[in-house]
N, C-alpha and C positions, 0 to 999 in steps of 0.2 A: 504493500500500500504506500509505504514511504517513498519507494522508488518511483511509483506512478505520480506522486505529488511533486517530487523533484523534477520529473519530466514535464509536468504541467507548469512548474515555475520557470523552467527554461523557455518554454513556449511563451509564457507571460512576458519575460524580460525581452525576448526577441521581438515579440509583437509590440511592446512599448516603443522599441526603437523604430519599428516600421510604421506604426499607426497612431502613435501618441496616445490619445485618450480613448481610443476605440475599445481596447480590451478592459479599460476601467468599467465601462458599461456592462461588458460581458461578465466580469467578476461580480458586479452588484447583482446581476440577474441570477448567477449561480448561487451566490450567498442567500438571496431571497428564496430561491427554489429549495436549497438545502434546508433552510430554516423551516420550510413548510412541508418538507417531504421526508422527515425522519432520517437525515443523513448527518454524519459526523466527520468533519474534515479539520485537520490541524496543519496549517500552512507554515513552512519554515522561513519564508521570506520575512524580513524584519518589519516590513510595512503591513504585510497581510497576515501576521501571526494572530490567529483567533480560533475559537472552537464554536461550532454551531450545532445545536441539537434542538429538535422539537419532535412532536409525534402527531401528525395530522393525516398525511397521505403516505402511501408506500413509496419507497425510493425508486428513482428512475434507474435504468440499466445503462448508465454511462460507463465507459471503460475506465475512467479515472476516479469514479466514485464507488463507494461500497456502503451497504446498509450498516447502521449503527447497531451492534449487538451488545447489550449491556452485560458486563462481567460481574458486577456486584449489585446487591440490593442496597436499600437505604441503610441497612445495618449489615455487618459482615457475617451473616448467618446463612443466607440463601443465595445461591447463584442460579439465575434462570438459564435453563438449557436453550440453545438456539431453536427458534421456532421452525416448525416444519413448513414446507412450501404450501401456500394457500391458494395459489393461482391454479385453478382446475379447469381442464377442458370440459366440453359438454359431456363427453363420454365418461370422464372421471367423476364429474358431478353427479351424473345419473347413477354410476356405480356406488358412490357414497350414499346417495339417498336409499338405494336398495339395501346396502349394508346396515345403515342406521335403522331402517325399518325392521330388518330382520333381528338386529340386536335388541331393539325395544321389545319386540314380540318375545324373544327368548328370555329377557330379564323379567318381563311380566309373567310369563309362564313359570319361571323359576320361583317368583314371589308367591304365586298361587299354589304351586306345589309345596312350598315350605309351610304355608298355613294349613294346607290339606294334610300334610304328613303329621304335624303336631296335633291336629284335631283327631286323627286316627289313634295316635299314641295316648291322647287323653281319654278317648272313648274306651280304649282297652285297659285303662287304668295303669299304664306303664309309667306314666309321669303324672304329677299333680297339675291341676289347672294353672295355679299361680306360677309354677316352674315353667310350664308350657308357654304361658304368656310372656314371661321374661326372656325365654330363649328366642321366641319370635322377635321380641324387641331388640335383642342383641344381634341376631343373625341377619334379619331383613335389611337393616340399614347398612351394615358392614358389607354384606354381599352386593348391595346396590352400588356402594362406592368402589368395590373391587372390580365391578363389571364395566366401569367407565372406559378402560382401554380397549374394549372390544368394539367401541364405536369408532367411526372414521375420524380423520383429522380435519374434516370440514368444520367451518365456524358454526354451522347449524347443528352439529352433533349433540351439543348439550341440550338443545330443545327436544330432540328425539328422546334422549335419556330422561328428560323431565316429564315426558308423557307417562312414564310408569307410575311415579308417585301421584301425578295428576289424576290418572284413572282410579287409583286406589283411594284418592281423596274423594272422588265422586261416589265410589262404592260406599265409603264410610258415611257420607251425607245421606245417601239413599236409604241405607239400612238404619242409620241413626234416627232418621225421621219416620222409621217404620213404613216406608213406602214399599219395601220388599223385605223378605225374611231370609237370613243366612245364619243359621245357628252355629255353623262351624266357625265362621268369622267372629261372631259375637263371643263364643266361648274362648277363642284363642287370644283375643286382644282386650278383653274387659275383665275387671276384677269380680264383679258381682253378676255378670250375665245380663245386665241392663243395656238395651240397645242405645239409650241416650248417652252412655259412656263413650260411644264411638265418636261423638261430637266434641269430646274434650281431648284427653291425652292422645289417643291414636290419631285424631285429625291433626293435632299440632305436630305430631311426630312426622307424618308424611309431608306436611307443609315445609318442615325444616329440611327434609331430604330434597325437596324440589328447590328450595332456596339455595342450598349449598351447590347443587348442580348448576343452576343458572348463574349464580353470582361468582363462583370461584372455579368450578370445573377442575381440570386435571393439572393446570399449570400453577396453582397456588396451594400452599400447605394449609391455608386457613380452613377450607372446606373439609378436608379429610380429618384434620385434628378436631374440628367441631363435631363431626359424626362419630369419631372414635370415643369422645367423652360422653356424648349423648347416648349412643347405643351401647358401647362396651362398658364404659365407666359406670354409668347410672344403672345399667342392667345387672352387672356383677355386684354392685353395692346392695341392691335389693335382695338378690339371691343369698349372698353370704351374710348380710345383715340380719335377715329373717332367721337364719339357722343358728348363728353364733353371736348375735348382737344383744347380749344381756346387759352390757354396760352402756348406758345411754349418755348422749351428749347433754351437758347441763342446760344449755339454752334451747334444746329441742328434744323432748323426751320420745319423739317418734323416730329419731335417728340414733344410730349407735356408732361407737368409735370404730368397731370392726367394719361396719358397712362403709364408713367414710374412708378408712384406710384402704379398703378393697377398691373403692372407686378411684382413689388416687393412683394406686399401683396398676390396676387394670387399664385405666384411661391412659396412663403414661406408656405402658408396654404396647397397647394397641396402636396408639398414635405413632410411636417409633416404628412399629411394624408396617403401618400404612405408608409412612414416609419412605421407608426403605423400599417398599414395593414400587412406589412411583419413581423413586430415584433409580432403581435397577432398570426400569423401563425407559429411562431417559427423559422423563417429564420434569424432574427436579434434580438439581445438583446441590448437595448439602455439605456444609461444614459441620460434621457430627459433633465436634466438641462444643460449639456454640448451640447447635440445635437441641441437644439433649438437655442442656440447662434451661433453655427457653420452653421446651415441651413440658418439663417438670413444673415450671412456673404456671403454665397454662392449666395443667391438670390440677394443680393446687387451687387455682382460682375457681375452676369448675367444682371442685370438691367442697370448698367453702360455701359457694352459692347453693349447692344442693343440700347442704346441712342446715341452712337457715330456715326458720319456722315461717315460711311464706307460701307454703303449698296451697293454702286456701285462697291466696290472692293471685298467684301465678303458678301455672303447672310447671313441673320439672322439665317437661319436653319443650318448654319455651325458655325458662330461665337458664338452664344448663347450656344449651347450644348457643344462646345469645351471648352469655358470659364468655364461653370458650371462643366464640367468633371474635368478639371485641378484643379479648386478651391476645389471641393469635394475630389479629390484624395489627395491633399496636406493637407486638413483639417482633414479628417478622417484617412488618412494613410492606405487606403485599395486599 
């Protein structure tokens, strides 16, 4: 790149000798275009030494210009992997649509099969209903996040993925309003078997899945950390806290020390696992020394929020993911 810039400067100096002010106008045009087209140039000429960067339009394909690829984030924790090519031909765009449609159908079928499986296990009394409900809580969100890489690299892929929680959201509303009856769904995701419960915790849960997919998708650690704490952390806190949580937290007698510790540990481990998964696939590049400290802090924030006596005011499926989302966004700067 530096050689290309030096070559450009030689042309600039030669042209100044030949045409005086003519190339000054050309340089101003290039600077203006670079400032609007996401390009980064560092000129070595003493008069022209400057750095230009912005993000509005994709970069032009000039021989002496290259797109700006960020190497560090606002904090030295996360390094964004180079973006995949987004310029698709008509054939490639059609293939992406078919792929995303098939991926959405597969993920939806998997989600339906998950609920159906735990309903069968509950009916045969192989597991208790409360345990079945929490296992669905843990697995459905995490499997949804793990499935994101099967979608294409098109910009619209996140919208196809969001169709899965959107359809489940509509199902919850329909059954929650008793417009239709699905006992297997009600038994798997409600505490007392009341259809109206579908309009509270479960509905907030799938809404958060949709929000994380739309807002953060695969290129940001915020969404996966949020889901790891909401699904894994909160889920294991309830399972272990109910079984071993005899020692209660002083400011909230409905929560136990064991449950909160379980949430912190499981939220941290699952978050690291999810980040490693996306790092291995090339979506994220992580400085693990900084990342592990930051993830521990985010899990701690989520644990403290979950332990607060505010369940009657705001559901855990809202407070925990929003707290995790805010902490992750402020920590990672993404």
